[in-house]
N, C-alpha and C positions, 0 to 999 in steps of 0.2 A: 070211504076215504077217512082215515083216522087222523087225529091231531098230531100223530107222530111225524107226519110228512112236512110240517111247517113250524114256524115259530121257534121257540127256545130249543127244541130238539135238534134241529139242523144247525142252529147257531152253536150249540155245544159241540158239534162234530167238527167245527172249523179247525181247531188246533191239530186234531188228528189228520185231517185232510192235508193241511200244510206240511205236516211231518212226512206224510206219504209222498207228497209232491217233491219235497226236497230230496227224498230217497231216490226218486226217479230222475230228477234233473241232474243230480250229482254224478250220474253215470252217463257219459256222453255216448250218443248212439247215431253217428252219421250213417246215412243209408249206404254209402260206398264202402263201409268197413264192416264186413261180416262178423268179425270177432267182437267188435264193439256192440253190434246189434244183438249178438248172442248173450253178451254180458248184461245188457239192458233187459233182455227177455228173462234172465234169471231173477232180476229184481222184481219185474212185473209179476212173474210166477209166484214169488213168495207173498207179495201183497194180495194177489188174487186168491191164492189158496187160503189165506187167513180169512178173507171176506166171503168167499164163495163156498168154503167148507170142503174143497177138493182140489187136488192138483190138476193143472191143465195137461192136455196133450201137447207135446213139443213137436212141431212139424217143421222139418228142415227141407226146403225145396231149393235145389241148385245152390246150396250153401247159405241160404237166408233163413233165419229162424222166425217162426210164427208160433203163436200160442192159441189154443182153442179149448174153451170150457163148454161142454155140452151137459147141461144140468138136467138130471132125470133121464129116464129112458123112453119117454113118450115122444109123440110126433113133435117136430120142430115148430115153434109158434112165434118166437121173437128173436131177432139177432141184434145184439149191441156190437157195433163195429168201431174199432179203434186202430190206431197205429202208434208205434213207439219210436220209430226212426225220425231223425230230424235232418234239416239242411245244414246243420252246423258242423264244421270239421273238428277233429280232436284239438284240444288246446283252447277252444272258445271259452270254456268254463273259467280259465284263468283270467280272461279278459272281461267276461261278463259273469261274475260269480253269483251263486244263489244269494238272494237277499229279499227281505221283506221290510220295506221302509214306508211308513205312513200308509199302510194298507196296500202297497203296490209290490207285487211279487215279480222278481226278475230272475233270469237264468235261461240258458239256451234250451228251447223246446218247451218252456213252461206253458205257453199259450197254445202252441201248435205241436203236439196236442196232448202233452202228458197230463195236464190237468183233467182232460176228458177221461183218461183211464181211471184216475182217482175218483172222479164223479161216478163212473159206471160201477166200479167195485163197491163204493160206499153205498150207493143207492140199493144195490142188490143185497148188501149186508143188512141194511135197515129193513128191507122187505122180508128177508129170512127171519130176522128177529121178531117181526110183526106176525109171523106165522103164515105168510103167503106162500103158496105152492109155486115154485119156480120151475117145475117140470116143463121141458120144452124150450127153455131159454138157452141161447148160445151167446157166448162172449168170444169174439175173435179179435186178437191183437196182432197186427201184421208188422213186418219189419222193412218194407220197401215202398211205402206209399209215396214218399217224396220223389222217387225216381220213376214213377209211372206204374208201380205194382207189377213188375214183370214176372215175379215168381208167385204172387198171391192172387192175381186176378181170377184165375180159374177156381181157386179155393173159395174166394169171396162169393162168386156166383153160385157155386155148389151149396154153400152154407145157407145162402139166402133163398134158394129156389122154392123150398117148401114152407117158408115162413109167411105169417100173415103181415109182418111189418119188419122194417129195419130202422133202427135208431142210430144215427151216426154222431159220435162224440167229438167231431171236429169243433174247433173254436167257433164262437158266435161271430156274426157280422157286427158292424158298428152298433154300439148301444145295446148289445145283447140280442139283436134280431136273430131269428132262426133263418136258416138257409133253405128256402122252399123251392129254389131252382138253382141249377148250376149249368153253365155252358159245357158242352162236350169239348173234349180236347183231342187234337190230332198233332202228331209230331213227325216231321219229315227231315231227311237229309238228302240234298241233291249233290251228287258227285259229278264233276265235269272233267273229262280227259281231253287234252289237246296235244300239241306237239311243241317241244322246246326249240328255240332258235336264238341266235345272238341278236339282242335288241338293237344293236348299232349296225352290224354288218348286213344282216338279212332278216329283218323282222317279218317280211312277207313269206318266208319259208316256214314260219311257225303257225300254230293254231292257238290263239290266245284265249285262255280260259277266263281271264279277268273280263274281257269284252263279252264273252258268252254269258258269264254270270251277271253282268250288268243288264243284258237283255232279259234274263230269266227273273231277276229281282223285280223288274217292272211288271213282267207278265204275272208273276205270282201275287204281287201286291194288289194288282187289279182285280183279283178274285174276291176281295173283301166286299161286303155289302153292309155299310153302316146302318141302313134303314132296317135291316133284318137282325142287327146286333152281331153280325159275323165279322170277326177280325182275322186277318191273314197277315202275319208279321214276319218278314225276313229278319233273322236275328244274327247268329254268328256267321261271319263270312271270312274265308281265307283263300288265297290264290297265289301261286308262284313261290319262288325260293330266293332269287337274287334280283337286284335292281336292274341288271343288264341282260336279263334273260326273258324271252317270251315265256310266260307261265304255261306249263304243260299239265298242271293239275290244280283243281280248286274244289271247294265245297261250300255249301250254304245250308244253314239250319233254318227251318220254318216252323213257327208256332201258329196253330189255327184254333180258334174258339168259336163255337156256334150254339145258338139256343135250341135249335131243332135238329133232329136226325136228318131231315131232308137237306138242310143247309150244309151239314157236315158232309153228306154224300156228294152234294154238288161241288164243293170245293175239292174233295178227294178226286172226283172225276176230272176236274180241271187241271189239277197238278199232274195227274197221271197222263194227261194229253199233251204235256209240254214236249216240244220238239226243238232240236238245236237250231240256232240262228246263224252261227259262224260255221262256214263250210269246214268239214273235217272234225268238228267237236262231237263228242259222244257223251250222252247223259245217262246217269244211273240213279234211280230213285230208291231210297230206303225209307222205312217207317210207314206210317199210315194212321188210321183212326186208333187212338189209345183208349179213350173213355167216351161213351155216348152221353148225350145231355141228360141231366136230371130235370125233366120238364115239370112245370108247375103242377100239372095234373097228377103226377106221381106222388106229390106230397100233400095234396089238398085235404084229404080225409084226415091224415095224421095232424096236420096243422090245425084243423078245426078242433080236433080232440085236445090238442095241447092248449088251445085257447080256453076250452071248457074246463080243463083241469086247473089252469091258472085262476080262473074265476072262482072255482071251488075253494082254492087255497088262499084266496085274497091277495093273489099276486097280480102285478100289472099284466095286461094282455100282451103277449109277445107279438112283436111285428114279424113280418115275413118278407124276405128280399131274395132276388135272384142275383147271383154273383158270377163273375167271370171265371173264377178258379174252379178246377175240377177236384173231386175227391173219390174215394172208393165207393161213396154212395152213388156215383154215376153208374157203376157196374150193376148195382142191385136194382136201381130204377130202370136201367136198360133192359132187364129181363122181366119187367112188369111187376115188381114187388113194391108196394107202398113204402116210401122212404122219406124220412125227415132228417135233415142235416143241421149242423150248427148248434147242437145241444150241449156243447162243452162250455169252457170258461168264457167269461166276459173280460175283455181286455183289448189288446191291440198289438200292432207291430210284428205280425207274423213274418218270418224270414228276414227281419231287420234288427238292427242293434237295439232298437227301442222295444223289443218284444216284452210284453208284461201281462200279468193277470191281476184283476182287481179282487183282492181277497174278500172284501166285504160282500161281493156278489155271489160267492160260492154257495152259501147256505140256501139262497133262493133258487139258485140253479139246481142244487141237489133236490130241493122240494119239488120243482117242476118235473125233473127227470123221474124221480121216484113215483110221483103221481101218474105220470104218463105210462110208465111200465105197468103199474097196477091196472090202469084203465084198459090197456091193450090186453093184458092177461085175463081181465074180467069180461072180455068180449065186446067192449064198447066201440071198438073200431068199426065193427060191422055196420052199425047204424049210419056212421058218417060216410063209409064207403058206398053205401046204397044211395045216399042223397047227394053224392058228388062233393062232399066236404062241407057244404053249407056256408061257404065263404066266397068272397070275390077273389080275383087274382091278386096276389100280393104285389107290393111295390117292386120295381126293378132297381137294382143297384149295379152300376157298371163295373165295379172293381171286384177283386177276389184274389185267391191264392195263385 
C-alpha cells in the first residue's frame, strides 16, 4: 500500500472530483426519461474514458442505456457497480441548483449516487497511475436502479457471476457507515374487479371494490413480522370513479422489505394466497420479489478487509449497518458473490430536497476505496473469506433507501 492512497494526494484531487461531480449533476437523469438517461450516460462515458483509458461499451436494453467497462482481457475479478439515474424529474435542477457552500455540495442526484461514479473513476485512475494491473476489473453504470432495475438486473447478475467481489458505490449510511446488509424488496400491485351500480338506488346490485380492498389491506398488513424485521406496507390505493357509484375497479400497491430470503418467500406465499372476501369480487396480483436480501454474511469478508485497509491508511474504522433500502448490490449478493455496499459519498438526504454531499469527506472516501480495490486485486480477500470475515455482526439500522 503506497502513500499515494491517502493524505495530501487525495486532498489534491478534491477540486477535480467536484468538477466531475458538477458535470454529472448538471445533466438531469430521471429514470423514467430514456433520453435524459442516455444524455447522462454520454457524460459518464467521457469522464470514464478519460480515467480508465478506454471507451465503454454502450448497452441499450429496452430503450435504457447502460455503460460497461471491462478492463483487460483476463478473467473477471472485481465489479464496481454504479447507477446514474435519479428519482428527480426534469426541472429539479432549476429548483435545487448545483452549489458548494461551506463544504456542502447540493444538487439532484449528487449523493444518490453520482458522487459514487466520480469516486469509482478517480480511484481506478489513481491505481492506473500507480502502475497497478487492472486486468479483470469491470465498471458497470446502469440507468434504471431507482425503478427496480427492470432492464439491468440480468446484466448485473451476469457481470458479477464470475467475480471474486462486488463493490457498490451507493451513498454511505449515516456518518459514513458502510452498508453491510440490505433488506430484500418485493413490489406488488393487487387489482380488484367488481361490478358498478347506483349507490343510492341499488347498491346491493354492485360488487364494491372499496370494501374488498379494505379487507385485503388488513390481510396484507397482517403478514408483517416486526420481530423478524419484515415490513409489509400497503401504499397507493385507488378505487371507484364517482361518489354516487358502487366502485367496480380498484388497485392497491404493496411494498415488502425483509432481512432474509425465507421471510421474503413467506410473505410472497401469503400474498399469493389471498382470496376475495366480497362475493363476486375478482383479484389479480401483479409483481413479486424484486431484489433478494443482501444478508450480512455476504459482506462480512469484504467489511473485514475494508476495516483492515482503513487501519493501514490511518483512517477511522468504518462502521457497518443494515438498512431497509435495496440496491443493485442485492442482486449480486443474491447469487452468492461477496458484496459490500455504501462505499460512495458521505452526506445525507437521499430522495429528499435536503440531498447533499460533504465535500471534505471525499478524499478519505477515495483513499478507502482505492485501498480496498488494491487489496482485492492483490488477493487479500481470500484470507478473510476463509475465516468468515473475522468480525462480529454489524449494527442494524432500520432505515434506508
